[in-house]
C-alpha positions in Angstrom: 0.0 0.0 0.0 1.2 3.5 -0.8 1.8 5.5 2.4 2.4 9.3 2.8 3.9 10.8 5.9 2.6 14.3 6.4 3.3 17.4 8.6 2.1 21.0 8.5 3.1 24.3 10.1 0.5 26.9 10.9 -0.1 30.5 12.0 -1.4 29.5 15.4 -3.1 26.7 17.2 -6.8 27.1 16.5 -8.4 27.0 13.0 -11.6 28.0 14.8 -10.0 31.4 15.3 -9.1 31.7 11.6 -5.5 30.4 11.8 -4.2 29.0 8.6 -1.7 26.4 7.2 1.6 28.0 6.1 3.6 24.9 5.1 2.9 21.3 4.0 5.5 18.6 3.8 4.9 15.0 2.6 7.2 12.1 1.9 6.1 8.9 0.1 6.6 5.3 1.2 6.0 2.3 -1.0 6.7 -1.2 0.1 8.0 0.2 3.4 10.8 2.1 1.6 11.2 5.9 1.2 10.9 6.6 -2.5 12.4 10.1 -2.5 9.1 11.4 -4.1 8.0 14.3 -1.9 5.4 17.1 -1.8 6.4 20.4 -0.2 5.0 23.9 -0.3 5.1 27.1 1.7 1.8 29.0 1.7 0.8 32.6 2.0 -1.8 32.7 4.9 -2.8 36.3 4.2 -2.8 37.0 7.9 -0.5 37.6 10.9 1.1 34.8 12.7 1.1 34.3 16.5 4.4 35.0 18.2 4.5 31.6 19.7 4.1 30.0 16.3 7.0 32.1 14.9 9.2 30.9 17.7 8.4 27.3 16.7 9.0 27.4 13.0 10.7 30.8 12.3 8.4 31.8 9.5 6.8 35.3 9.4 4.1 36.9 7.3 6.8 38.9 5.5 8.7 35.7 4.5 5.5 34.1 3.3 4.1 37.1 1.4 5.4 35.9 -2.0 4.4 32.2 -1.5 1.3 30.8 -3.3 -2.1 30.7 -1.7 -3.5 27.4 -0.5 -6.0 27.3 -3.4 -3.0 27.4 -5.8 -1.3 24.4 -4.4 -4.3 22.3 -3.3 -4.6 20.3 -6.5 -1.0 19.0 -6.3 -1.5 18.2 -2.7 -4.7 16.3 -3.3 -3.1 14.3 -6.1 -0.2 13.4 -3.7 -2.4 12.1 -0.8 -5.5 10.8 -2.6 -6.1 7.1 -1.9 -3.0 6.7 0.3 -2.6 5.8 4.0 -1.5 9.2 5.4 0.6 9.0 8.6 0.5 12.1 10.9 1.8 12.6 14.4 -1.1 14.0 16.4 -3.4 13.7 13.4 -6.4 15.6 14.8 -4.3 18.8 14.8 -3.1 18.7 11.1 -6.4 17.2 9.9 -8.4 19.9 11.6 -6.4 22.6 9.8 -6.5 21.0 6.4 -10.2 20.4 6.7 -10.6 24.1 7.5 -8.5 25.0 4.5 -10.7 22.8 2.3 -13.8 24.5 3.7 -12.6 27.9 2.5 -12.2 26.8 -1.1 -15.0 27.7 -3.7 -15.4 24.0 -4.3 -14.4 21.9 -1.3 -12.9 18.5 -2.0 -14.5 17.2 1.2 -12.8 16.1 4.4 -9.4 14.5 4.7 -11.0 11.3 5.9 -12.9 11.0 2.7 -9.8 11.4 0.6 -7.4 9.0 2.3 -6.9 6.6 5.2 -5.5 8.5 8.2 -3.1 6.8 10.7 -2.1 8.7 13.9 1.5 7.8 14.7 1.1 9.4 18.2 -1.7 7.0 19.0 0.4 4.1 17.8 3.4 5.2 19.9 1.2 5.6 23.0 0.0 2.0 22.6 3.5 0.7 22.2 5.0 2.9 25.0 2.3 3.6 27.5 3.1 6.1 30.2 6.2 7.4 28.4 6.8 10.6 26.4 5.9 10.1 22.8 6.7 13.4 21.2 8.6 13.2 17.9 11.8 14.3 19.7 11.3 11.7 22.4 10.8 8.9 19.8 13.9 10.0 18.0 15.9 9.5 21.2 14.2 6.2 22.0 14.9 4.8 18.5 18.3 6.4 18.0 17.2 8.5 15.1 19.3 11.7 14.3 17.2 14.8 14.6 20.1 17.2 15.2 19.0 19.4 12.2 15.7 20.0 13.9 16.6 23.3 15.5 13.3 24.8 14.2 10.2 22.9 13.2 9.7 22.5 9.4 7.0 20.5 7.7 9.2 18.6 5.2 12.0 17.9 7.7 9.6 16.8 10.4 7.8 14.5 7.8 11.1 12.9 6.9 12.0 12.4 10.5 8.6 11.0 11.3 8.9 8.5 8.4 12.1 7.2 9.9 10.5 7.0 13.3 7.4 5.2 12.0 9.3 2.6 10.0 11.6 1.9 12.8 8.8 1.8 15.3 6.9 -0.7 13.2 10.1 -2.7 12.4 10.6 -1.8 8.7 12.9 -0.3 6.1 13.9 3.4 5.9 16.4 3.4 3.1 15.5 4.8 -0.4 14.3 2.1 -2.9 16.9 1.0 -5.4 15.9 0.9 -9.1 14.9 -2.5 -10.6 18.2 -3.1 -12.2 20.1 -2.5 -9.0 17.8 -4.7 -7.1 18.3 -7.6 -9.5 22.0 -7.2 -9.4 21.9 -7.2 -5.6 19.8 -10.3 -5.4 22.1 -12.1 -7.9 25.1 -11.2 -5.9 23.5 -12.4 -2.7 22.5 -15.8 -4.3 25.9 -16.4 -5.8 28.0 -19.2 -4.3 31.5 -18.1 -3.4 33.8 -21.0 -2.6 36.9 -20.4 -0.4 40.2 -21.9 -1.4 41.1 -25.2 0.3 44.4 -23.9 1.6 42.9 -20.8 3.3 43.9 -19.8 6.8 41.5 -20.4 9.6 39.0 -17.6 10.1 39.6 -15.3 13.0 36.8 -15.4 15.5 35.9 -12.1 17.1 33.9 -12.2 20.3 31.5 -9.4 21.2 32.5 -7.1 24.0 30.3 -6.6 27.0 29.3 -3.2 25.7 28.3 -4.7 22.3 26.3 -7.4 24.1 24.5 -4.8 26.1 23.7 -2.8 23.0 22.5 -5.9 21.3 20.1 -6.6 24.1 18.8 -3.0 23.8 18.1 -3.5 20.1 16.3 -6.8 20.7 14.1 -5.0 23.3 13.3 -2.3 20.7 12.4 -5.0 18.1 10.2 -6.8 20.6 8.3 -3.7 21.6 7.9 -2.7 17.9 6.7 -6.1 16.7 5.0 -7.4 19.8 6.8 -10.7 19.5 10.1 -11.8 21.0 12.9 -11.9 18.4 14.1 -15.4 17.3 17.5 -14.8 19.0 15.7 -14.5 22.4 13.7 -17.7 21.8 16.8 -19.7 21.0 19.0 -18.6 23.9 20.1 -15.6 25.9 19.9 -13.2 22.9 23.7 -12.6 22.9 25.4 -12.0 19.6 27.3 -15.0 18.3 30.9 -15.0 17.3 
């Protein structure tokens, strides 16, 4: 199934008070791999921004004054999300703003829920890690994902980070897909039988250090929490790395 990870930035916190979307960032996932196909746009909100919002994302009315209006980017956005599973962290916030933007159009496309399947990654994280902090930054720390570039919030950067978090949290792939030719070459290389010379020297056996064993246990714990099933290594023994 095609998945889209989405994030927005806004002029404030309440669409009910007329606050608007000022940035949309989306990244595409197919077959649990990031494809590199993204949608991103800044948007002119035609209104002032709350000071608190500016402190979060660093965008101002002046900076956004030359950007397109929402009505000018909506068709491309709809084409990108329509029919996909859209993954959003704290989905009610972003969906509420996007539904409000749709309602302001001369011809509304309907609600987000009518256009795509919505998955709230915050709800998923809370189920997997009850009683713990599950903000995007907290999940990055928990799963060892680098978010050092996130000095300010940005819709596309946050969507990219959330994609890594989501795929790691659900036990999947985060790397970009290879093209078909590269995939075939990689498979052929993996299947090829390589025979070692008969007079080869004995292989050197490297034992895992105590620090490596501890880190391995931490990774197994992450895998178990993400998949809900104990990894095979733990069912076969003490879960320690071999050799």
